[in-house]
N, C-alpha and C positions, 0 to 999 in steps of 0.2 A: 448178320450178313452182309456182304459188302455189295456196295448201290451197283446197278447194272451199269455199262457203258454204252453209249450210243453207237451202234454198230453204222460203217460205213456201207456205201453203196455197194463196194467191192468184194466186202466179206458178207454181206446180206445177199447177193448174187452166187456166191461159192457154197454158203449154206443151202441156199434152196436148189441151186446144181446136184448138190448132195443127195439133198433129200427125195430129187426125183431120180436118181440112178437105180438102176436093175441091180438086185443083190446077186450076188457071185459065189460059189463055193470057194473054201479055202482050207486049208490045213493052220491049226493054230500052234505057237512057241509060247510055253512058260519060262520066263528065266530061271537063273538059280535064285537068285536075292529075292525072289518072290515066292517061289516053291518052298524057302527053309521059312517062310513065317509061319508061327503055331498057328494052330486052328481056333484057339482062344481069340486071336486078334483079325483072322484073316481066315473066312471059310474056304474049303475047298471048291465049293462051287462057286465065289468071288473069285479066286484062281482061275479056275474056267473060264470066268467072263474074261478076266483080263487077258487072257489070249485072243479073246474076240475082238477085243476094243485095240489091243496091240495091233492086230492086222488092219483093221479101220484106219489108224494113225500111221500106216507105214510109209505112205505115200509124202506127207508133209511133216509129221509128229505131231498130229492131230487131228479130230475129224468133228463134224457137226451131227452128227446123227443124234435122234433123241430117244427116250426110254421106250418111248411108242414099238419105234423100228427095232430095237434090241429085244423087247419084249414078244413082237412077232417073229422074230429070228431065232430066237431059245426057246419058244415055246412057254413063256412064263408070264406073269403078270407084272403091271408098272412098278408095283411096291416091291416087288423082288430086287427089280434092275436098282430101283433107288436105293435099298440096303445093299448091295453090291457096291455101288458107287461110293456110298460112305465110308465102308469099310476100306475101299481102296483110296480114296482122300484122306481119312485119318492116318492110313499108314504113309503118306504123304509118298504115294506111287504113282497118282494121276494128281492133275493140276486143273482147276475148273474155272475156266473165265464166263463170265456173264454179261450177255449184249441186250438191248431193248431197241424198236424199232417200231413207233405207233404203236406203244402198248402191246406189241408182239414180243416175246421174250425169246432168244436164241442162246446157247449154250455151246460152248467149245471145250472140249475134252483135250489134253495135253498128257503125254507120257512127261514122268517129273524129269526124267533125265534130258530131255529134248528141252521142255520150258527151262532149265537150269542155263543152258547154252546159248538160249533164243532171249537176247537182251534187247530186241528191239522188235518192231512190228510194223506191217505194211498198212496201218489202219489208215493212213494220212496219204493223199498222193505227191509226188514228189522224190519216190524212190524210199529207200532205207531210211528210217528216223528213229528217233527216241520212242519208246511205248509212252503212254498214256501216264500221266503221274498215278493215277489212282492203283493201275494195274502194275505200277512198277514196284508199290508199295506192298502187294499182295504177294510178288515174287519172292519178298524176300525168305530166309529161312525155311524154303522147300525143297531142302533135300529129302531125298526117300531114307526111312528108317528102315536100315538093315538089321536083323537080328540078332544079336550076340550069341556066340557058344555058350551053353552052360559053363560056368565057372564054378570051380570046388568051393563048397562053403568055405567060410573064414571061420579061423580058429578061435576058440573063445580062449580068452586070457584066465588062467586058471587063478583063482583068487585063494591064498593060503588061510587056514583058519587061524584064529588069533587064540593065544592063551593069557590066561590073567595072572598076572606077575604080581600083582598087589591089588589090595582093594578098589574095586570099580577103574582099575589101569590093564587094558587088554593092549597085546602087541603079537605081532605073528614071530615065529623063530628067525627070520631074515631080518626083521628091525631091531630086534634085542641083539644079535649078532653086530650091527651098524652103530647101535647105541655103547657098546661095549667098548667097540674100536674110537668114537668119540671120548667116551670117558678113559680112553690112555688105557683099555684093558684092567683097570681096578675094578672089579666086582663091589667091593664095597662102595664104591662113589657111586656105580651104578644102581644098586639098590637104594641109597639115598635119595638118588632121582624118583624111583618107584614111588617111595615112602611120602618124599614133598607133594608128589602129585595127587597120590592118594590121599593126604591128609587135605589138601586145598579141594577136591573133588567133594568129598564128604561133607567138608564143610559148608560148600555152597549148594550142595545136593543135587551136583551135577552127575548126571550117566550117559555113557554114549560118548560120541565127540572121536576125535583124532588123537588120541592120545600121544602116538609117533611123534607129530608135528609139535604137539605142545611140550614136550620135552625137548625138543631141537630149539625151539625158538625162546624157550625163558627158565625152564627147570634146570637144565643144565648150567645156564649163569647163575642162578641162584645159589643153587649148591654149591659151586665152586666160591661165591662169595661168601658163603657162611664158613667151609673149609679155611678160608685165608684169614678170618679171624682169629686173633691170638686165642690160644685154646687154655683151659683153667688148667693148673697145674695137677689138679686131682679129678679127672672125668669121671671116675666111679663114686666118690666122695658128691660129687654136685649132685649125678643121677641118683644115688640113695638118698639125698636131701628132698628131690622131687619127688620121688615114692613116698617117703613118709606125708608128704603135703597131701597128695593123691588119698592116701589112706585115713589121714585127718579130716578131709574135707568131706569124705563120703561117708565116715564112721564106719568103715571096713566093710561097707555093703554098698553096692549100687547096681540096680535092673536085675537083681536075682543074682549079681555075681558076689563073691566073697573076696574081698582085697587082702591079700596078706604079702607083707615086705620080708624077704628072705635075707639072708646074707649076702647076695651077691644078683637077685634079681628080684621082679617085681611079680606078682603072680594075681591073676584074674581067674576063680574057679567056681563053674556054674556046671557041677556034674551033670553029665558026663564031658564036658566042655571045659578045656582047660588052657588057658593063654599065658604063655612065660615070658619075658621081656629082661634079658641080663643087662644089669649097670653098663658093662663093659661095652656094650654093643653101640656102635654110631648111630647116631637118631635115635637114640631113647627116648626123649621127650616126644618128638614127634610122633614115632610109635604108640604112645602112651594116649596123648590127643587125639590120633587116627582111631582108636581102638575105643574109646570113649563117646567121640562122636559116631562110631558107627554103631553104638546100642545105644544112640541117643540120651546120653547122659549130659547133665548140666555141668558144663566146663567154665563158666564165668568164675573170674579168679585165677584160672590156672593160665598160664602163659607161657608156652614151650620157648620162647626165645628169653623170657625175663626172671623166670622162677629162680 
């Protein structure tokens, strides 16, 4: 609470004179910016009280009337007046100055719009001078709060559902289209990116994450580097050799799956589930390693890059 200012003799005389003045009948006016305040912030009774208070400040923009005076005038108790004043002050519709004289407290109530324009005080003799420094600090940021009209609710951004494009790899349809464009429209290259990321996530036991950014940041570049390497003369022959190595390592059986090397494919069969990977497919070794990791098989000794 601000420290009360020492009241000058002129203001003290003015306050005492106003307190002794007889009551008069009057009409009240409630401005639109006060009337439009929601009841949750400013009750109807407080709005009516503002009309009475405004009439008392009409002559000078402020008044010295006490809570007891307003309570007798409106037929309520002083606590009700205090509650109404608190609401008006919180909404920055009125400004309150506190003064003291020989341990006797005085209060001056201002209309906020008048107080904003009143940048000087007659508290010191010698004409119009700057107001007290403490009072000047109080007068900052005292613009009345004007209730805003209800604005339409903001539209929530629609979040696209993700689709699984490979084991542990999830993308939205829009992201898939964008990645295809980044891969120069080559489906085979895009599929290799999915498999590369899938094998890496399964190997690291990673779930979730932003797969779209991962593919953009490093997977596409890694696949392009692999594809730029000199290719073996016979990819099918190399893949068949790797398939025979897998079959020999696991003795044709791994984690309930029967391993069978066909003339052009490698088959993992666990009826009714059957996974077939063709030797001619690009990324054959990556696909085999990814599948074995997925079923938690021991792949030590199998290196998709060097086998």
